[in-house]
C-alpha positions in Angstrom: 13.3 329.3 15.1 10.6 331.1 17.1 11.9 334.7 17.6 8.8 335.4 19.7 9.8 332.7 22.2 13.5 333.2 22.8 14.4 331.6 19.4 13.4 328.2 20.7 13.0 325.5 18.1 9.2 325.2 17.5 7.1 323.1 15.1 3.5 323.2 14.1 1.5 320.9 11.8 -0.3 322.5 8.9 -3.3 320.8 7.2 -4.1 321.8 3.7 -7.6 321.5 2.4 -8.1 322.9 -1.1 -6.7 326.4 -1.0 -7.0 326.7 2.8 -4.5 325.8 5.6 -5.2 325.2 9.3 -2.7 324.7 12.1 -2.5 322.5 15.2 -0.7 323.6 18.4 2.9 324.8 18.5 5.3 322.3 20.1 8.8 323.3 21.3 11.4 320.7 20.2 14.5 322.6 21.5 14.3 324.9 24.4 17.5 326.7 23.6 18.1 329.4 21.0 18.6 327.6 17.7 19.4 328.4 14.1 20.2 326.7 10.8 17.2 324.4 10.7 17.0 321.6 8.1 14.1 319.2 7.8 13.1 316.3 5.6 10.4 313.7 5.4 11.4 310.0 5.3 8.7 308.1 3.5 10.2 304.7 4.2 9.6 305.2 8.0 6.8 307.8 7.8 8.9 310.0 10.1 10.5 313.4 9.7 13.9 314.5 10.7 14.5 318.0 12.1 18.2 319.1 12.4 19.5 322.4 13.8 22.4 324.2 15.4 22.0 324.8 19.1 23.0 328.3 20.0 24.1 327.3 23.5 27.0 325.1 22.2 27.0 325.3 18.4 26.4 321.5 18.2 24.5 320.1 15.3 21.6 318.0 16.6 18.8 316.1 15.0 15.7 314.3 16.2 12.8 312.4 14.8 9.4 314.1 14.5 6.2 312.0 14.4 3.0 313.5 13.1 -0.3 312.2 14.2 -3.3 314.2 12.9 -2.6 317.8 13.8 -0.1 317.0 16.5 3.7 316.5 16.3 5.9 314.8 18.9 9.7 314.5 19.0 12.2 311.8 20.0 15.4 312.6 21.9 18.0 314.9 20.3 21.2 313.3 19.1 24.4 315.2 18.3 25.7 314.7 14.7 28.5 317.3 14.9 30.0 318.7 18.1 32.6 321.1 16.6 30.5 324.0 15.3 27.8 323.4 12.7 26.4 325.7 10.1 24.3 325.6 6.9 22.4 322.4 7.6 20.5 320.8 4.8 18.7 317.5 4.8 17.7 315.3 1.9 16.0 311.9 1.4 17.9 309.3 -0.7 15.1 307.2 -2.2 17.5 304.6 -3.6 19.0 303.8 -0.2 15.9 304.8 1.8 18.0 307.0 4.1 18.1 310.6 5.2 21.4 312.4 4.5 22.4 315.5 6.6 24.8 317.9 4.9 26.4 320.7 6.8 29.5 322.9 7.3 31.8 321.6 10.0 33.3 324.8 11.4 35.5 323.0 13.8 36.9 320.9 11.0 38.2 324.0 9.1 34.9 325.1 7.5 34.7 321.9 5.5 31.5 320.4 4.0 30.5 317.1 5.5 27.5 314.7 5.2 26.2 311.9 7.4 23.7 309.2 6.6 21.0 308.9 9.3 19.3 305.8 10.5 15.8 306.1 12.1 14.6 303.5 14.5 11.2 304.3 16.1 11.7 307.8 17.5 15.5 307.5 17.7 18.1 308.7 15.2 21.8 307.7 14.7 24.4 308.7 12.2 27.1 307.1 10.1 30.7 308.3 9.7 31.1 311.8 8.2 32.0 312.0 4.5 33.7 315.2 3.4 32.4 316.8 0.2 34.8 319.8 0.0 38.5 320.3 -0.2 40.6 321.6 2.7 40.6 325.4 2.7 37.3 325.7 0.7 35.6 327.5 3.5 32.1 326.1 2.8 29.0 328.3 2.9 25.3 327.9 2.0 25.0 324.1 1.7 22.1 322.7 -0.3 21.4 319.1 -1.4 19.0 317.2 -3.6 18.5 313.7 -4.8 18.9 312.8 -8.5 16.7 309.8 -9.0 17.9 309.2 -12.5 21.4 308.7 -11.3 20.6 307.5 -7.7 22.9 310.1 -6.3 22.8 312.8 -3.6 24.0 316.1 -5.2 25.5 318.7 -2.9 26.1 322.3 -4.1 27.6 325.0 -2.0 29.4 328.4 -2.2 32.9 328.2 -1.0 35.2 331.2 -0.8 33.6 332.8 -3.9 33.4 329.6 -5.9 30.8 326.9 -6.3 31.5 323.3 -5.4 29.4 320.5 -6.7 30.0 317.0 -5.4 28.2 313.8 -6.2 28.2 310.7 -4.0 
């Protein structure tokens, strides 16, 4: 979220060498004001997924990012939630070799949902939403991780003053 450029979604590749870092050129991946960015690397495809909430319509969108040297390019955006999206977090499930997007669906009553992503080239598609909170929980601050000893995605979130932990 580049505040110096109308809050456009912007990416840049950093290259680490020892204790130094250098950067390539900035690339705008969403030319609307964005927020709630979640990113993850998918080692099975060698691609990255960038998900965000578009400020223009509050839709949750994601796209595939491909890194080549110090450059990054993006596939087309795909909508994963069209009813108000907040608190996006992305995680890689190394057991299933899939990316999972976790988020608050504000249009669904502030419930926590997750979708499995499928990457094909520079395109991304999504499975059916799975709900990881109870009705009325009012989900906030979604975070997710992968437990490789149990082969499970773990989702933790604050919800109306309580903490919810769900395991898939």
